[in-house]
C-alpha positions in Angstrom: 42.9 7.3 51.9 44.1 5.0 49.4 46.7 7.2 47.9 48.1 7.8 51.2 48.5 4.5 51.6 50.1 4.0 48.6 52.5 7.2 49.4 53.7 5.1 52.6 53.4 1.8 51.4 55.7 2.5 48.4 57.6 5.0 49.9 58.1 2.3 53.0 58.9 -0.6 50.3 61.1 1.2 48.5 63.2 2.3 51.7 63.0 -1.2 53.4 63.6 -3.8 50.2 66.5 -0.7 48.8 68.4 -3.9 49.7 66.6 -6.4 47.8 66.3 -4.3 45.0 69.8 -3.4 44.8 71.0 -7.0 44.7 67.8 -8.2 42.4 69.5 -5.1 40.2 73.0 -6.8 40.5 71.8 -10.4 38.9 70.0 -8.7 36.2 73.1 -6.5 35.2 74.9 -9.8 34.9 72.0 -11.4 33.4 71.1 -8.9 30.8 73.3 -6.6 31.1 70.1 -4.0 31.7 68.5 -4.7 34.5 65.5 -2.7 34.8 62.5 -2.6 31.7 60.7 0.1 30.6 57.7 0.4 28.7 55.2 2.7 27.4 51.7 1.7 29.9 47.8 3.1 29.6 47.2 4.5 33.0 44.2 6.2 34.5 42.0 8.2 32.1 44.1 6.2 28.9 47.0 8.6 30.2 50.8 7.4 29.1 53.2 6.3 31.7 56.1 4.6 31.7 56.1 1.1 33.9 59.1 -0.1 35.3 60.7 -3.2 36.1 62.8 -5.7 36.5 64.3 -7.5 32.8 62.5 -10.8 33.0 63.4 -11.2 28.9 66.4 -10.7 26.7 67.3 -7.1 25.6 65.9 -7.1 22.1 63.0 -9.5 22.8 59.9 -8.1 21.3 57.6 -5.5 23.5 54.1 -7.4 23.6 51.8 -8.9 26.0 53.2 -11.3 28.6 51.2 -14.6 27.3 52.2 -14.0 23.1 56.5 -13.3 24.6 58.3 -16.4 23.7 58.7 -18.3 26.6 62.4 -18.9 24.2 63.3 -14.8 25.4 62.6 -15.1 28.6 66.2 -15.8 30.7 66.2 -17.7 33.6 66.5 -15.4 36.2 63.3 -13.7 34.5 62.1 -17.1 34.8 61.8 -17.1 38.7 61.3 -13.0 38.6 58.1 -13.5 37.6 57.1 -16.4 39.6 57.8 -14.5 42.7 56.5 -11.3 41.7 59.8 -9.8 42.3 60.0 -8.2 38.9 56.9 -5.6 40.1 59.3 -4.2 42.8 60.7 -1.0 40.8 56.6 -0.4 40.0 56.9 1.2 43.8 58.5 4.1 42.2 55.5 4.7 39.7 53.2 4.7 43.1 55.0 7.2 45.3 54.7 9.3 41.6 50.6 8.5 41.5 51.2 7.1 38.3 49.6 3.6 39.7 48.6 2.4 42.7 49.2 -0.3 44.8 45.3 -1.7 44.3 43.8 -1.7 40.7 43.7 -2.7 37.3 47.3 -4.2 35.8 48.1 -1.5 33.3 47.9 -2.6 29.4 50.0 -1.9 26.5 48.3 1.1 23.6 48.5 -2.2 21.5 46.0 -4.5 23.7 42.8 -2.7 21.3 40.1 -5.6 22.6 41.0 -4.8 26.3 41.4 -1.1 26.1 37.7 -1.0 24.4 36.6 -3.6 27.1 37.6 -1.6 29.9 36.6 2.0 28.2 32.9 0.7 27.9 33.2 -0.2 31.8 34.9 2.6 33.4 38.3 1.2 34.3 39.7 3.9 33.1 39.1 6.0 35.8 41.1 4.9 38.3 44.8 4.5 38.8 46.1 1.1 37.3 47.7 -0.8 40.1 50.5 -4.0 40.5 48.2 -5.9 41.9 44.1 -6.5 42.6 41.5 -9.0 42.1 42.2 -10.1 38.6 45.7 -11.0 39.8 44.6 -13.2 42.9 42.2 -15.0 40.6 44.7 -15.9 38.3 43.4 -14.2 35.4 44.8 -12.5 33.3 45.3 -10.5 29.7 45.2 -13.4 27.4 41.2 -13.1 28.5 40.2 -9.6 27.8 36.9 -9.5 28.4 36.6 -11.3 31.4 39.8 -9.3 33.3 37.9 -5.9 31.7 34.6 -7.5 34.1 36.2 -8.6 36.7 38.5 -5.5 36.9 34.9 -3.3 37.0 33.8 -5.3 39.7 36.8 -4.6 41.7 36.8 -1.6 41.3 32.6 -1.5 42.0 33.2 -3.3 45.1 36.2 -1.7 46.3 37.0 -1.0 49.7 40.0 -0.1 52.0 39.7 -3.5 53.4 39.7 -5.4 50.0 43.3 -2.9 49.6 44.7 -4.7 52.0 43.4 -7.6 51.2 44.6 -8.2 47.6 48.0 -7.0 48.6 48.5 -9.7 51.8 47.0 -12.2 49.4 49.5 -11.2 46.6 52.0 -10.9 49.5 51.7 -14.5 50.1 51.9 -15.9 46.8 47.7 -16.3 45.2 47.6 -15.6 41.7 50.0 -16.7 38.7 51.1 -13.7 37.7 50.6 -13.4 33.8 51.5 -16.9 31.7 53.4 -17.3 28.6 51.7 -19.7 26.3 54.8 -21.7 26.0 
């Protein structure tokens, strides 16, 4: 049932938001010369996939976890995209392709060994990663791997259709702070 909702909602989102996606892509093109950012992430069953986002950092910036990123590498447009979470919109394509769900644990980088180990112990990789979830609503990011993995496991254990829609709605209403960049 969740996969059917993911397909319907991501396809609808891509279609309805296509003018905004195009506008943000054009703004990104003028901002950095390359509006999309693709990065290998850890997916379901620890399989790799290519995550797509709007670029928020200057091209050539080191590809590391957000909380470790150099704040000077983030563009003005990028700060706004991160604050509004609009940088995540291209991931609707990842959802449509089946690599992600709208709701699930945020996919991490393969270099985040502690988070991968914590998630593996708790069975978090049994589900598709998501654009949003309980940790994002609570403002927990990847800088606290044990707490994040624990919160992800809690979300998975109590997951329901009601939670699916609740997490999406709370995200759309601006709940959660997104990944923080330490200044």
